[in-house]
BAPA-194366 format. One record per residue: residue in one letter; x, y, z of N, C-alpha, C in turn. Coordinates in steps of 0.05 Angstrom, whole numbers, plus 5000, padded with zeros to 4 digits. Each point is the difference from the previous one (the first is absolute). Last residue first. Layout:
<nodes>
AXYZXYZXYZ...
</nodes>
This chain:
<nodes>
X348149814328498649914976497149935006X508150715042498149785006498549934974X506250735006501349754994498149765006X497550925018500349964971501249724994X494150125088502450134990500349934971X492249755047501250165020502450154991X490949684943502749925006501150195022X489449794992502150184989502849905009X491449655029501049874975502350164988X495250295079501349755006501149854976X495150844991502650035013501449745007X493450094916499749995028502750025014X497550434905501449785011499750005030X496550684941498449764999501449765011X499951114998501749805011498549745002X495550764970502449994983501949785009X489049985009502450105014502549974982X490150174959501749785010502450125014X492550444952500350035029501749785012X498450044906500350285007500550045030X497949164952502850075004500550285009X491349624978501049895025502950075005X495250214918499650195022501049905027X501249774895501249905025499550195023X496750174911500049715000501049885026X499950954985497349904998499849705002X508550424997498750055026497149905000X504949944920501049815019498750045027X497850604931499049744994500949795022X503650875003497250015008498749724995X508850134971499950005029497149995010X501550094907500849735010499849985030X498550844961497849824994500649715009X506750655008498050045020497649824995X507050014937500849865025497950035022X498850474919499949714995500649845025X501250945003497149934999499649704996X508850334997498950025027497149925001X504250094917500749745013499050005029X498850794951498449794988500549735014X505350755024497350025011498249784989X510549785005498350204988497250005012X509849735045497549884991498250224989X509449975043499550084972497449884989X504649965090499949764983499450074971X500350695066502649865001500049774981X491850445013501950174984502749874999X493649605054499249974972501950154982X501050115093500949734991499349954971X497050805041502950004997501149734989X490850075022500650154976503050014994X497049605081499249844977500750144974X506050275082497149994995499549834975X508449875070499250144975497049974997X505350035096498949824980499250164975X508050325068497150014996499249814978X508449825066499450134975497050014996X505249585072498750255006499250154974X502148965042500350164976498350255003X504949275071497750174994500650164975X503549055054500650204980497550164994X503749375090498150054978500950234983X506949345050498650245005497950044977X503849025036500350224981498450255008X504549255067497550064986500450244982
</nodes>
């Protein structure tokens, strides 16, 4: 059995990620408008579980089809 891998690096903040990607303030505002529109149109997705595949339907190993 494989040993689990733990990543101990700190997560980057939202502001750090934007700076790394080189996104301007104007573009940030445009993107935020799109995100707000999407959230308004799809409120049911906000509380949806991230793991949508039922465990019995999930593959047991990578070689299984």
